[in-house]
C-alpha positions in Angstrom: 100.4 69.2 74.3 99.0 72.7 74.0 100.9 75.5 72.4 100.7 78.7 74.4 101.0 82.1 72.6 101.6 85.4 74.3 98.8 87.9 73.6 99.7 90.5 71.0 99.0 93.7 72.8 99.4 97.1 71.0 102.0 99.5 72.2 99.3 101.7 73.7 97.8 98.7 75.5 101.2 97.9 77.0 101.7 101.5 78.1 98.2 101.6 79.6 98.9 98.3 81.5 102.2 99.7 82.8 100.6 102.9 84.0 97.8 100.9 85.8 100.5 99.0 87.7 102.3 102.2 88.6 99.0 103.7 89.7 98.2 100.7 91.9 101.4 101.2 93.8 100.9 104.9 94.2 97.4 104.4 95.4 98.4 101.8 98.0 101.4 103.6 99.4 100.7 107.3 98.7 97.0 107.7 98.2 97.5 109.2 94.8 97.0 107.9 91.3 98.2 108.3 87.7 96.0 107.9 84.7 96.8 107.7 81.0 95.3 110.5 79.0 96.8 109.9 75.6 99.6 108.4 73.5 100.6 110.3 70.4 103.8 108.9 68.9 106.4 108.9 71.6 104.5 111.5 73.7 102.6 110.0 76.6 100.2 112.4 78.5 99.3 111.4 82.0 97.3 113.0 84.9 98.2 112.7 88.5 95.3 112.5 90.9 94.3 111.9 94.5 96.9 113.0 97.0 99.4 113.6 94.1 97.2 116.3 92.5 98.0 119.0 95.0 101.4 117.6 96.3 104.4 119.9 96.1 106.4 116.8 94.9 104.1 115.9 92.0 106.7 117.1 89.4 109.3 114.8 90.9 106.8 112.0 91.1 105.8 112.5 87.4 109.3 112.8 86.0 111.3 110.6 88.4 109.0 107.8 89.2 106.3 107.6 86.5 108.4 108.7 83.5 111.5 106.9 84.8 109.6 103.6 85.0 107.9 104.1 81.6 111.3 104.8 80.0 112.7 101.5 81.3 110.3 99.7 79.0 109.8 102.4 76.3 113.2 104.3 76.1 112.0 106.9 73.5 108.9 107.9 75.5 108.4 111.5 76.5 106.0 111.7 79.5 104.2 115.0 80.1 101.5 116.1 82.4 98.0 116.7 80.9 96.6 120.2 81.5 
């Protein structure tokens, strides 16, 4: 019998993986994307791209969808747009 251990990913690696999953959905259904710029403490900087970059609803996408999903897994996270 083989013992299986879950990989020990860092918090930043977990956040990066979550953002990649969110981005894949956004790319498929909305032709936009989201990328991780940095993680500094509880502050997570992301950049919206593709169709999301110039969209009038990008603020709602960022705070409602991206930040909301991230906070489900990292409740103390503060998600901001990178300049």
